[in-house]
Steps between C-alpha positions, in 0.01 A plus 500: 500500500688285249402561139365213293710375211437589138350199321649452152331267252752349257872426528616621157724804437224745593390335823854434624616851409213645702599285798867597463424873487273473804774309684744787437249733669460270801154381394420128531322311223389149415515372141263229374614306191292227339796329327777293655764766428519878480557711191179454303577510129850624596583183691771253399402136456744210541508161328785255572726791590411701186356841580267691272277807497131520419605716208823699520517783754748778446583726793506844346341823618557874501315538831768544766288370788419176317867452413589560865263224616660252261850589617408501870351155479739321267821704505791323331287211375414697185693436182514714185342312210547608136170538317453321166177391337379433147177448308439177306270548200462307174809280561724801565634678806476877543701698752292672765519797491500481122835511322433691178725313257420154634128571502505622140706200394261258670190665360634551150461809277136441403369460855719789618353725230148393594570582865616848402195554278270381780668734746465799268135411444438500877672836537292639212181387669618657824565827315152493349340421837720661768236460774494121471570319829559126497267299722633149431844343495466439126420865426779625726775290341384565142490872577861487624658245263266429210289192434770287336745518792210451742410170335861377495628597843197567721179322401587131523699521822252727676206277413699198615558669835145621560287247312275771353523710181712815521187695406356404841802610706499854634755750375587555869705181494699608193572842647618334823719226351631639169698820474293758312723555201468501123664275244730792425613502863542122492735532202696777675530281809616206289777709341617710793376300800258616766459493874150649503288199586534260788492206259822632339729488804830318443534337841301459819530380858392145573514291820757229448248228598199656326240758608355272766825548691398863560159417640614202706757729664229760561284229659787410735544864603130544574486179703812603692348838594168370625294540182423139407437373148252210496525269196231257379249742650192594299282800578141372494315803639561872552247636747386861491282737697398810312811661355748299705651153465486329839677169451625239256406134532773270366534126454821303543452130443205390712526799733315830463604809695412869525739791458396837636688809384486878498592516131480256211703482178388272218703365207291202389288554185259782567214298353562226760525753781154638421354150506661428839334798668237429764244638458539498124515828305202618293420299187635766262840470671496121479400523133801725435725250680367220280572715195876515561690237304841338549743305286662193651845365425701182518868430466658174388852488640723277288842365601718479188818294463695787344716755685453798267202542267444868420614827661157659560337542840169438324350466153161623377334243273273698267440226243138377539590140408662464845290496815790613720502875548834565667809298592718578803861383518554509876871425484540834323317679782731353762737201471396397853148424377638181339682261738676300224713720268478234227120554478263779402157573647242659269161638604244446223222747579142442386225759539161344557178521696382270774292222346627528141680219317852611596414552865331161528771309313673241726851593616674227301319603185604863557861391543475309171352806327772729632773251409369468144471878457850576629640242257311661207618852578855452374672595825746211504277269706420148384200320645729245665691783678199562726571299816220606732239764565227627730191719470389793717157659452432859609144622551412863424847593379393797288208744544328535161441848353194420292241749379303498826769475766530874562135553590497190720819603679368850561199355683730290719741786564215730607368234735840424658564871553198504730679294766689679775755229577538294180747552214558272203841484326704315241433354157190299583394714794462797263438302177795668329742322272804655662853404588638393836627849582158657451339236723757585764440872450128463570581298814754751626244779474232288668733434794594869521131588514461281808786677682359845434565607142231560239538347153248403236639164387247476214662801335853365471592562138533143372637594158781720633600258774544233232734694272860584575429871478293485821780648707552539871447876451153433360432262789594779741256732323231232519552466874479877535161509333619690191416423142691222329604584142190366327278722709350237730463648847550314825397606851711709732707298746472583867 
């Protein structure tokens, strides 16, 4: 009897990686993607021959199996890209990671002294209360760096990204995205250099035509080996009987069709998945799904009549007087992203929420806003240098770690665990603000579970897989069911 294919919901890095791993084990799959192209937030958009990311996507990992997938799929189409980024704050640019002398010069002696005093005060409070554990982003950063540095380099940018006060963001997010180090360690790193955190790497792999090149190639491989990827296909219902998913009902244009499978892998937002189930889950599960929040994102891609503006891959714009949060210079990611060498393509990134003023602003007005802001930033761009532009909006780009997300997510995780043939993976599928390699890692383990292994994908150590010091040796220990260095246990592999 021929086995039924694995039905995979979502054609981003997680969904496609699951299909690719299953293909290597001789298992057929079918991938359903709502958009008109694969890659999810890691796709590459094109406008008049100019290629740009939905945010920049570095290809860096210490997990050997993830690295192997990248190399198997794309091979020689990777280039090595030097990493350079800076922070813009109060009309000045700061190297990132911080350069000690330049930072002190920019801040001036008074502010530098106040930062030191604030840091010592935080350490004194920690000494007096050694059992204190930060619960919010604000508490975590002040505990590590002091209040003064928090307000200069963390508060304004973080609140611009998330749209809520730092006092309402969980410390989980800080621990995941910022290396846990003190101001003392930051100064040591500035003087002697450091390779401890992933954000400090000096160069990284990058597909020469953008990250979408990776996932379009993966799509071709799956199609070629009998595991089709269906675009413009929306999952409208996921039918269940007891503890088993029985089929997925999908819509493509005016046509609706059923897909029956033995196993199902989901990578669309977990809150949407729960609302697509038929029959619906209990009300407490639906309430938890409604409680999860997301941050949306839009990028204004500007074509500039200037061949060489600034050397950075991207800039962080911390100053609150600018609405733009980050600026990508795609020519510095790969020269092939820009078809005309006499031009530059910048991605002006705005963090927003569906329905707010920025999100609802007409495209032409957004292009005018971005053009005015790039001219004001002092980056060598005059308003008349902006020749053209386009706008891309991205729903549910970032899972929000607010004060209630953990309890809501636990309810959803417990409910999903009750199914015998359903796994949920990836950034939105697990509501984890992770990187591409972690999304792929969760998908690899999900696929391996289907072919006979036994992994608990919810217990992948997100923090360690983000940092550079998550090594392939630690990944081997994780797969063997041993303790990873922070003491988090994972199940024994079969």
